[in-house]
C-alpha positions, 0 to 999 in steps of 0.5 A: 753692214750688219756688224755696223748696225749691231755696233750702233744699236749697242752703242745707243743702249749705253746711255747719253754719254755714249750717245755724245761720244757716238755723235763725235765719232760720226762727225769725225768719220763724216769729216774724214770722208769729206776731205778728199772732196774738199781738198780738190775744191781749189782744182775747179779752174785747173786742168791737166794740159800738155804741150805736144810737138807735132810734125807735118810736111809743108811746101818746103819740108818738115814743119814743127808745131808746138801745140798746147792741149787741154780738156775743159768741162763747160759748166755754163749754159752758153757755148764756149769758144775759147779759154784763157790759161796760165800754163804751170809746171809740176812745181806750180810755176807759171811758164806761159800764158795763152788762150786756146780755141775750144772744140773742132772748127768753130763749134766750141764746147756746148753747155755741159760738154767736155772738149779739147781746147788747143793753141799752136804756140810756135811753128818752125816751118819747113823753109826755116828748118831747111835753111838752118840745117838738120842739126840746128833744127834738132837743137831748136826743138830740144831747146823749146821742149825744155822751155815749154815742154814742162807744162803740167797744169793749166789754170783757166782764168776766163772763157770767151763765149760763142756769139750765136 
């Protein structure tokens, strides 16, 4: 820092031509420093999301759930109950649209907080998996993972506020 102060003092002592050059250099340096902040400005309504495959025992066997999950920051002054999203792959192509319920139970996400929003997109029940057999069940899971498991980003289109 001391080296920078000496350089600045020396530059200012060389006259007005140097002062205008210094102003240009400072402007360019500040602009370059702001680029990372400005480049993410379009990311305001986007969040990383994924579609997870979950397994659970039900009354008839193993049920398979495909769950959309994302973290969302509530920047409003009201509690958010759900969000409406476009699910995109890594290339930016829309692969699905959905809504997602936020928070645990019916609490939502409080103003200023960050919380998980999720939605079960598809269920293969234990009864269905028993009827179709193990090999077909595994192929169905693989097929669905290839179709909707490519989720990378969710674009938040809107929110549903909680009625209090």
